[in-house]
C-alpha positions in Angstrom: 0.2 0.0 -0.2 1.5 3.2 -1.0 0.7 6.1 1.7 3.7 8.7 0.6 5.4 10.0 -2.4 9.0 11.7 -2.2 9.0 13.8 -5.5 12.6 15.4 -6.9 12.0 18.5 -8.0 14.2 20.0 -10.8 13.6 18.3 -14.2 11.0 16.3 -12.1 8.1 18.6 -11.6 10.1 21.9 -13.2 12.5 22.7 -16.0 14.7 25.4 -17.0 14.7 26.6 -20.4 17.9 27.0 -22.3 19.6 26.1 -18.7 23.5 25.1 -19.4 25.9 24.1 -16.4 29.2 25.2 -17.6 27.2 28.2 -19.2 25.7 28.9 -15.2 29.1 28.0 -13.5 31.0 31.2 -16.0 28.2 33.5 -15.8 27.2 33.1 -12.3 29.0 30.9 -9.7 32.4 31.6 -10.4 31.8 35.2 -9.5 30.7 34.2 -6.2 33.4 31.9 -5.6 36.0 34.7 -6.5 34.7 36.8 -3.6 36.0 33.9 -1.3 39.4 34.4 -2.8 39.7 30.9 -4.3 39.2 29.7 -8.2 37.9 26.6 -9.1 37.3 24.9 -12.4 33.8 23.7 -13.9 35.1 20.3 -13.5 36.4 20.0 -10.4 33.1 22.0 -9.1 31.1 19.2 -11.3 32.7 16.3 -9.2 31.4 18.0 -6.1 27.8 18.2 -7.3 27.9 15.1 -8.4 29.6 13.6 -5.1 32.9 11.9 -6.9 34.5 14.5 -4.7 33.3 15.6 -1.3 31.6 18.3 -1.0 34.0 19.5 2.0 36.8 19.4 -0.8 37.1 23.1 -0.9 38.9 23.2 2.1 42.2 22.4 0.6 41.8 25.8 -0.6 41.5 27.1 2.6 37.7 28.2 2.6 35.0 26.7 4.6 32.8 24.2 2.6 29.6 25.2 4.1 30.4 29.0 3.4 31.1 27.9 -0.1 28.1 26.0 -0.9 26.0 29.0 1.2 28.2 31.1 -1.9 27.0 28.6 -4.9 23.4 28.4 -3.5 23.1 32.5 -3.2 24.2 32.4 -7.0 21.2 29.8 -7.6 18.8 31.5 -6.4 20.0 34.6 -8.5 19.7 32.9 -11.4 16.2 31.4 -10.5 15.2 34.7 -10.2 16.7 36.0 -13.1 15.0 33.1 -15.2 11.7 33.3 -13.6 11.7 37.0 -14.4 12.3 36.0 -18.2 9.4 33.5 -18.0 12.8 30.7 -18.5 11.5 28.7 -15.6 8.9 26.5 -16.9 6.4 23.9 -15.2 5.6 20.4 -16.8 1.9 20.9 -17.7 0.9 17.5 -15.9 1.9 19.4 -12.3 -1.9 19.7 -11.8 -2.1 16.0 -10.9 -0.6 16.6 -7.5 -3.8 17.8 -6.3 -5.1 14.3 -7.2 -2.6 12.7 -5.2 -3.6 14.4 -1.8 -7.1 13.8 -2.6 -6.3 10.3 -2.8 -4.6 10.8 1.3 -1.5 10.6 0.4 1.3 12.1 1.7 3.8 14.4 -0.6 7.6 15.1 -0.1 9.9 17.7 -1.8 13.5 16.7 -2.2 16.4 18.5 -3.7 19.8 19.1 -3.6 18.9 22.9 -4.2 18.8 24.8 -1.5 16.1 25.2 1.0 15.7 28.9 -0.6 15.5 28.0 -4.0 13.4 24.6 -3.8 10.8 26.7 -2.1 11.4 29.7 -5.0 10.5 27.1 -7.8 7.5 25.6 -5.6 6.0 28.9 -4.9 6.5 30.1 -8.2 3.8 27.8 -10.0 1.5 27.8 -6.7 2.4 24.0 -5.9 4.7 24.6 -2.6 1.0 23.6 -0.5 0.6 20.2 -2.1 3.3 18.7 0.3 3.3 18.3 3.5 7.4 18.6 3.6 9.9 19.8 1.8 13.4 19.2 1.9 16.3 21.3 0.3 20.1 21.0 1.1 21.0 20.4 4.5 24.2 22.7 5.6 24.4 20.4 8.7 25.2 17.3 6.1 26.4 18.7 2.6 27.3 15.2 1.6 24.0 14.1 2.7 22.5 15.2 -1.0 21.6 12.5 -3.2 22.7 10.2 -4.4 23.2 9.7 -0.8 19.7 8.0 0.9 20.2 11.0 3.9 16.9 13.5 2.2 15.1 10.5 1.8 14.9 8.9 4.8 14.5 12.4 6.1 11.5 12.8 4.1 10.0 9.5 5.2 10.5 10.1 9.1 8.9 13.3 8.2 6.0 11.8 6.7 6.0 9.0 9.2 5.8 6.6 6.3 7.7 3.0 6.0 10.0 2.9 3.2 7.7 -0.1 1.8 4.7 2.5 2.3 6.5 5.0 -0.6 7.5 5.7 -4.1 10.4 8.2 -4.8 9.6 10.2 -8.0 12.8 11.7 -10.3 14.0 11.8 -13.7 18.0 10.8 -12.7 20.3 8.5 -12.2 20.6 9.9 -8.5 17.5 10.1 -7.2 17.4 6.1 -8.4 20.7 5.8 -6.1 19.3 7.9 -3.4 16.0 5.5 -3.5 17.7 2.2 -3.7 20.1 2.9 -1.0 16.9 3.9 1.4 15.0 0.8 0.2 12.4 2.6 -1.5 11.3 1.6 -5.3 11.4 4.8 -7.7 9.8 5.4 -10.2 11.6 7.1 -13.2 9.8 9.9 -15.0 11.4 9.8 -18.4 10.8 14.0 -19.3 13.9 13.2 -20.6 15.0 9.9 -22.0 15.3 6.3 -20.1 17.9 5.8 -17.0 18.4 2.1 -16.4 17.8 0.8 -12.5 14.2 2.4 -11.5 11.7 0.3 -10.1 8.5 1.7 -12.5 9.0 4.2 -14.9 6.3 6.2 -16.0 5.9 9.3 -19.1 4.3 11.9 -17.1 2.8 12.4 -13.4 -0.8 11.0 -15.1 0.7 8.0 -15.6 1.8 7.4 -11.8 -1.6 8.6 -10.8 -2.8 5.3 -12.9 0.5 3.2 -11.3 -0.2 4.5 -7.7 -4.2 3.4 -8.1 -2.9 -0.1 -9.8 -0.7 -0.7 -6.6 -3.3 0.5 -4.0 -5.8 -1.4 -6.0 
């Protein structure tokens, strides 16, 4: 019986038209990093984001890693506000389905590697923040707890008072799949941008997810 759904946010519920990670780093992130008195290239930054290097790696350069990631998230929020003003942040057309999950009595969580502020900003932008019982962004107390670490998934399960066997993780990426597997939760990949192997279920959109949940709970 499925009682809770744990949603990824970026590329699952919303997307960023024309976004390119390397361009973002060059035009937004690098400026904030240089204010800390250090320089990092994009590949090193990408490895920290992907978990190939620990997020504390920057302390090798003499910078507190929490302050580093707060600077990154400051740049991310600036970008989101800039993109929102230009209509470049889009919601997938099926996000209205969230209301139907709530009407079924399911508990919903939103879990993102983005900061709490960035996550809530985009959810508020499309008036869907209130659909979620809990929202968890990056935890500065444990920055290496970002997906694919299961930390945020486990945090959501506890907050929803839901067992791993009573939940589904819904995401678009390999990080979502790995985090769910490590938490012992079945995972649904929403194939917004193609199929990634390893998920328990695959759906084209949230309407198909609704039918999946109804079928499991029947």
